[in-house]
VOZA-610714 format. One line per field, with one value per residue (C-alpha): residue in three letters; x, y, z. Coordinates in steps of 0.001 Angstrom, whole numbers. Last residue first. Layout:
// VOZA-610714
type: ALA/...
east: X/...
north: Y/...
up: Z/...
END
This chain:
// VOZA-610714
type: GLY/VAL/ALA/ASP/ARG/GLN/GLU/LYS/GLU/ARG/ARG/GLY/CYS/ALA/ARG/GLY/LEU/TRP/TRP/GLY/VAL/PHE/ALA/TRP/THR/ALA/CYS/LEU/PRO/ALA/ALA/VAL/ALA/LEU/VAL/VAL/SER/GLY/GLY/SER/PHE/ARG/PHE/VAL/VAL/HIS/ASN/LEU/LEU/ALA/GLY/VAL/VAL/ASP/GLY/ALA/ARG/MET/GLY/ALA/THR/ASP/ILE/VAL/ALA/LYS/SER/VAL/TYR/LYS/GLY/GLU/GLN/ASP/LEU/SER/THR/TYR/LEU/VAL/GLU/ARG/ALA/PRO/LYS/ASP/PHE/ALA/TYR/GLN/ALA/MET/ARG/ARG/LEU/VAL/GLU/VAL/LEU/GLY/TYR/VAL/GLY/VAL/ILE/PRO/TRP/LEU/GLU/LEU/ALA/GLY/LEU/GLY/LEU/LEU/SER/GLY/CYS/PRO/MET/VAL/CYS/LEU/VAL/VAL/SER/LEU/GLY/CYS/TRP/LEU/LEU/ALA/ARG/SER/THR/PHE/PHE/LEU/GLN/LEU/THR/LEU/SER/LEU/ALA/ASN/GLN/TRP/PHE/ASN/ILE/ASP/ALA/GLU/ILE/GLY/ARG/ARG/GLY/VAL/ASP/ASP/LEU/LEU/ASN/ASP/ARG/VAL/LEU/ALA/VAL/ARG/GLN/TYR/TYR/PHE/THR/THR/ALA/CYS/ILE/SER/SER/LEU/LEU/VAL/PHE/LEU/ALA/ILE/GLY/ARG/LEU/TYR/PRO/SER/ALA/ALA/VAL/HIS/ARG/VAL/GLY/GLN/LEU/PHE/SER/PRO/GLY/ASP/ARG/ARG/PRO/PRO/GLU/PRO/VAL/ARG/GLY/ALA/ALA/MET/VAL/ARG/CYS/ALA/ALA/LEU/SER/ARG/TYR/TRP/VAL/VAL/ILE/GLY/ILE/GLU/ILE/THR/VAL/ALA/SER/ILE/CYS/LEU/MET/THR/SER/TYR/SER/GLN/GLU/ALA/LEU/ARG/LYS/SER/LEU/ILE/SER/GLY/ALA/MET/ALA/GLY/LEU/THR/GLY/GLY/VAL/SER/ILE/LEU/GLY/PHE/LEU/ARG/LYS/GLY/ARG/ALA/LEU/SER/PHE/TRP/GLU/VAL/ALA/HIS/VAL/TRP/VAL/LEU/THR/VAL/GLY/CYS/VAL/SER/PHE/ALA/THR/LEU/TRP/SER/TYR/PHE/PHE/ALA/HIS/GLY/ARG/GLY/HIS/TRP/ASP/GLY/TRP/ASN/LEU/LYS/GLY/LEU/ASN/LYS/ASP/GLY/GLY/LEU/PHE/ALA/ILE/ALA/LEU/VAL/LEU/PHE/SER/ALA/ALA/PHE/ALA/HIS/LEU/ALA/TYR/PRO/LEU/PHE/ARG/HIS/SER/PRO/LEU/ARG/ARG/VAL/LEU/ALA/LEU/TYR/PRO/GLN/ASN/LEU/LEU/THR/THR/LEU/GLY/PHE/THR/LEU/ALA/PHE/LEU/TRP/VAL/ILE/ASP/ASP/GLN/PRO/PHE/ALA/PHE/SER/VAL/ASN/GLU/ARG/LEU/PRO/ARG/LEU/LEU/TYR/TYR/ALA/PHE/LEU/VAL/CYS/PHE/PHE/ALA/ILE/ALA/THR/TRP/LEU/ALA/ALA/TRP/ARG/GLU/ALA/SER/THR/ALA/ASP/HIS/LEU/ARG/LEU/LEU/ARG/LEU/LEU/LEU/ASP/ARG/VAL/TYR/ARG/MET
east: 17460/13968/14731/16755/13915/11425/13648/14050/10277/9733/12264/10574/7184/8612/9970/6612/4801/7009/6330/2584/2632/4411/1918/-1067/518/894/-2682/-3997/-1930/-3520/-7110/-7921/-6471/-8026/-11502/-11370/-14112/-16517/-19432/-17410/-19485/-21750/-19416/-16446/-18506/-20098/-16709/-15179/-18177/-18164/-14405/-14660/-17581/-15755/-12630/-14742/-15883/-12294/-11458/-14639/-14106/-10535/-8871/-10905/-11077/-7342/-6611/-8780/-7952/-4477/-3134/-4442/-3068/428/1386/3835/1084/-797/1291/792/-2908/-2013/67/-2770/-5244/-3045/-1681/-4213/-7346/-6633/-4828/-7836/-10135/-8323/-8112/-11840/-12796/-10620/-12140/-15712/-15104/-13648/-16781/-19128/-17644/-15592/-12563/-9809/-10712/-11570/-8067/-6468/-8499/-7239/-3595/-3940/-5607/-2794/-142/-2010/-2846/668/2457/1745/3471/6680/6931/5939/8865/9680/10813/8779/5633/5746/6254/3304/1060/2490/1377/-1720/-2743/-2235/-4484/-7067/-7100/-7853/-10860/-11838/-11891/-13717/-16474/-17139/-17300/-19726/-21892/-22012/-23001/-25804/-27190/-27391/-29053/-31593/-32428/-32908/-31872/-28249/-26522/-27174/-27238/-24163/-21969/-22904/-22763/-19348/-17850/-19015/-17593/-14212/-13908/-15093/-12170/-9787/-11186/-11152/-7479/-6569/-8211/-6643/-3129/-3797/-4885/-1833/463/-1258/-708/3045/3263/1536/-337/-3256/-3938/-3985/-6203/-8686/-8563/-9198/-12253/-13419/-12843/-9577/-9342/-10518/-11935/-8630/-8786/-6486/-3120/-2876/-2242/949/460/1917/667/-107/-2272/-4193/-4563/-6101/-8714/-9564/-9877/-12326/-14370/-14205/-15820/-18885/-19030/-18772/-21809/-23742/-22553/-23766/-27244/-27533/-26403/-29060/-31737/-30632/-30845/-34410/-35537/-33941/-36093/-34833/-34342/-30547/-30393/-27830/-25956/-25816/-24785/-21755/-20833/-21072/-18844/-16273/-16325/-15920/-12983/-11434/-11856/-10107/-7320/-6825/-6152/-3553/-1831/-1845/362/3996/4035/1691/3896/6848/4746/3240/-131/-2560/-3772/-3274/-5623/-8428/-8310/-8390/-11661/-13238/-12097/-13842/-17108/-16653/-15854/-18267/-20789/-20738/-21331/-24272/-25682/-25287/-27039/-29760/-30356/-30728/-33135/-35298/-35087/-36255/-39271/-39975/-40612/-38963/-35364/-35667/-35680/-36387/-37409/-36619/-37664/-38106/-40883/-41330/-43520/-41072/-38449/-38900/-38674/-35405/-34122/-34735/-32987/-30003/-29868/-29774/-26764/-25006/-25644/-24357/-21171/-20647/-21310/-18942/-16106/-16831/-16178/-12935/-11656/-11751/-14645/-15149/-12902/-13218/-16998/-17217/-14967/-17407/-20437/-18981/-17477/-20896/-21834/-18946/-20044/-23632/-22621/-20153/-22755/-25318/-22810/-21986/-25658/-26044/-23293/-25233/-28208/-26931/-26682/-30365/-31016/-31779/-28150/-27122/-29721/-28502/-25038/-26405/-28167/-24920/-23181/-25621/-24023/-20684/-21198/-22325/-19568/-17075/-17929/-18065/-14722/-13084/-14111/-12593/-9322/-9197/-9624/-6780/-4373/-4720/-4517/-1362/320/-286/1149/4276/4854/7739/5654/2671/3302/21/1840/4428/1675/25/3298/3995/514/875/4260/2850/0
north: 36735/38253/40896/38427/35907/38605/39724/36123/35577/38813/37730/34346/36026/38206/35155/33394/36556/37008/33449/33902/37204/35538/32654/35023/37027/33847/32815/36214/36039/32645/33570/35774/33417/30434/31985/32924/30575/31312/32132/35006/38120/36995/34414/36794/39738/37658/36104/39513/40659/37429/37635/41213/40215/37153/39210/41602/38544/37719/41271/41711/38507/37219/40582/42796/40166/39483/43203/43605/40568/39270/42568/44566/41965/42081/40022/37096/34468/35927/34313/30906/31185/31411/28241/26337/27501/26909/23462/20785/22927/24592/21621/19395/22122/22032/18236/17759/20554/19123/15647/16955/19242/16339/14272/17179/17819/20670/18577/20779/24066/22159/20668/24090/25556/22769/23350/27059/26253/23858/26519/29132/26615/25217/28587/29192/25905/26917/30301/28949/26590/23286/21368/22832/23841/20718/18522/20118/19548/16218/13057/13818/16936/15177/12277/14649/16710/13553/12853/16532/16616/13322/14424/17835/16349/13688/16300/18353/15233/14470/17992/18073/14652/15648/18825/17031/18767/17668/18266/21906/23273/21221/22501/26200/26282/24608/26958/29944/28479/27747/31421/32373/30445/32452/35756/34539/33514/36814/38730/36505/37048/40774/41032/39067/41358/44464/43085/42788/46164/47790/51081/49629/47004/49645/51832/48989/48450/52146/51762/48778/50606/50554/50233/52942/50327/48514/44754/43052/41786/38017/36344/34421/32286/29065/29570/25848/26001/28945/27083/24096/26304/27959/24592/23387/26550/25798/22403/24053/26479/23595/21934/25145/25088/21491/22413/25174/22823/20254/22966/24226/20724/20237/23631/23107/20024/16445/14565/14890/13557/10816/13191/15888/13295/12292/15913/16923/14027/14931/18622/17771/15492/18332/20787/18458/17816/21581/21743/18995/20929/24009/22131/22262/25478/27129/26171/27974/31057/31115/29570/31449/34304/32414/29675/31921/33924/30585/29587/33002/33046/29714/31140/34408/32871/29942/32063/34711/31971/30735/34257/34752/31545/31934/35513/34275/31610/34267/36530/33735/32814/36475/37172/39059/38073/34792/31085/28065/24750/24596/21013/20512/23087/25299/24305/25719/27876/30907/28689/27183/30668/31754/28610/29331/32893/31565/29373/32313/34551/31880/31745/35505/35501/32531/34547/37824/36448/34485/37179/39910/42361/45995/46657/43148/43257/46469/44852/41956/44287/46150/43174/41629/44494/43623/39987/40958/43310/40860/38102/40361/41149/37452/36565/39517/38113/34856/36610/36403/32603/32247/31139/27492/26348/29034/27746/24164/25350/26526/23224/21380/23628/22977/19927/21346/24422/22687/20083/22905/24580/21322/20017/23410/22977/19482/20884/23530/20777/18762/21690/22800/19212/18467/21755/21142/17610/18997/18515/16562/13493/15649/15737/13840/10821/11065/11010/8039/6094/6864/5650/2476/1768/2376/0
up: -1063/-1096/-3753/-5820/-5738/-6785/-9652/-10830/-10833/-12760/-15383/-15761/-16153/-18942/-20785/-20618/-21634/-24707/-25909/-25402/-27303/-30244/-30257/-30357/-33161/-35228/-34400/-35520/-38719/-39550/-38633/-41634/-44252/-42471/-42466/-46144/-47438/-44574/-46879/-48264/-47575/-44735/-43247/-43083/-41769/-39015/-38310/-37580/-35555/-33540/-32963/-31707/-29480/-28138/-27517/-25466/-23516/-22624/-21621/-19575/-17625/-17492/-18129/-15805/-13065/-13303/-13072/-9985/-7886/-8650/-9984/-7060/-4647/-6180/-9215/-9454/-9260/-12227/-14985/-13346/-14235/-17936/-17712/-16023/-18729/-21778/-21003/-20059/-20270/-23614/-25144/-24503/-25824/-29160/-29306/-28638/-31047/-33793/-33408/-33328/-36325/-38262/-37611/-38388/-41841/-43327/-44413/-45910/-44187/-41039/-40987/-41541/-38691/-36436/-37409/-36596/-33287/-32340/-32959/-30909/-28152/-27661/-27590/-23885/-23037/-24820/-23119/-19710/-19412/-21097/-18000/-15120/-17006/-19169/-16116/-14334/-17350/-18594/-16788/-14744/-16647/-19983/-19013/-17541/-20721/-22700/-20473/-20586/-24364/-24384/-22017/-23575/-27063/-25859/-24094/-27296/-29237/-26796/-26641/-30420/-30567/-27913/-29850/-33184/-36433/-36661/-40014/-40961/-37404/-36462/-39306/-39128/-35308/-35267/-37819/-35823/-32618/-34180/-35111/-31629/-30156/-32380/-31114/-27511/-27646/-29290/-26424/-23748/-25163/-25561/-21914/-20746/-22756/-21456/-17960/-18591/-20324/-17302/-17709/-19690/-17027/-14291/-16463/-16802/-13038/-12520/-14717/-12664/-9401/-7496/-3741/-1355/952/739/1130/3640/2349/2397/5777/6456/9540/8193/4601/4357/7503/6062/2778/4585/6270/2962/1220/3844/3242/-489/87/1625/-1318/-3790/-2207/-2879/-6488/-6854/-5576/-8183/-10955/-10065/-10071/-13490/-14964/-13778/-15095/-18525/-18995/-19107/-22372/-22350/-18770/-19447/-21751/-19057/-16459/-18515/-19271/-15599/-14565/-17204/-16267/-12598/-13402/-15399/-12543/-10127/-12620/-12966/-9234/-9689/-12483/-10273/-7813/-8936/-10980/-8489/-5557/-7132/-7944/-4462/-3651/-1374/-3571/-6847/-5675/-4384/-7599/-9455/-7804/-8390/-12027/-12649/-11380/-13269/-16652/-16782/-14877/-17614/-20187/-18112/-18017/-21762/-22776/-20124/-21302/-24889/-23620/-22023/-25067/-27388/-25256/-24535/-28212/-31104/-30412/-32250/-31488/-33675/-32174/-28478/-27827/-24102/-24200/-21171/-18231/-15703/-17462/-15168/-12060/-13289/-14115/-10520/-9244/-11464/-10116/-6534/-7349/-8993/-5964/-3573/-5664/-5326/-1587/-1174/-2777/-939/2539/2234/-117/2520/2166/1197/-1789/-3232/-2766/-4813/-7416/-7793/-7757/-10777/-12619/-13067/-15377/-17684/-17789/-18579/-21405/-22948/-22863/-24545/-27304/-27750/-28111/-30497/-32746/-32889/-34480/-38080/-37876/-36920/-33324/-32423/-32712/-30196/-27715/-28097/-27134/-23781/-23171/-23935/-21335/-18496/-16868/-17925/-15731/-12535/-12846/-13470/-10170/-8192/-9454/-8752/-5121/-5236/-6648/-3917/-1330/-2878/-3334/294/1543/-419/475/4196/3960/2310/-1388/-2951/-3780/-4793/-8560/-9097/-10510/-7725/-5101/-6802/-6916/-3252/-2283/-4333/-2744/748/0
END
């Protein structure tokens, strides 16, 4: 048994971690499990909404999402200024759980089969709000978990242990995808209630994580919030004033634009080839499951090792290069099967490499950078990229039928890779400066 335990700890990169580090990472990973379970349970329902709207209306879904996410930043930053993180984080998650229950009540008695949606009636507007609100939760909920992680884990600990935290989220995504497919015939109201309960469980788990992190920190307490802390606009100015933060913002913006390009291609292919709601929800759940299953394999064996051995610069270039190859494959073989394979591989790289590496970039920042700047970049900045990408793809599909997508996306992917390489080098320099200042 001791051999099996040692093998498991080495597999999870915990063999050289202290007991306090192991418990802190484990409880944070379980909290991440609950958040992503709640999201991936509902994600196929969200995609089904986009398939039900006309192609020209998708840009408005992204615009509404950007607006809601930006508005959410205001109460978030107000909480940051007035409350310590261990108080404002559960408040925010409680609010999301309550909102899901409200939506469940609003959808009671609704049709299981959406049919066609439009902006001209309350049925279409309600589902459009559900689409945008769930997307906002996918960004804000995940951001809350990672804000907690980057506050308590140092840069060195983040490189060793963030892979394990990502594993927890991936397992939650897999479990949510499996249950979503099993319940593909259930109503939106039922699924929303299950997600709300899961978020509440995640809050209980997070409190255990907080206690474990305090033990790990050995008495070190993060800086208390400042009541005169920065507002959202001041946070934007803070990002604009720092070359390092501008680089992260540009990296996230380009990532969102390229992701939206894949999204437009997906909607066009699935809408034309799958007409049944249950079938659409099923294939989306399958894609979600397999991308997370493959991500889990990479997270267990390669994520931490890639960050330690290859460095941030190399890892941050994986997604841009992979996205360019995926777009080329879809250009040659524009069929649902190829789309499914490309989407699985693309998301696998995102969660196994891109997301953990991007979170490591924040560990060297001060409290304002970790809370305010991260919130601005990972919420409003990411959704702004969605809007820019939606407008760009809207124009491309309207005037060329999507025939020049690769030509437009190729320079964006190249720029994305260059920014990722620069950020990795810049983070290394900041880490060295901090070590020199301490030593």
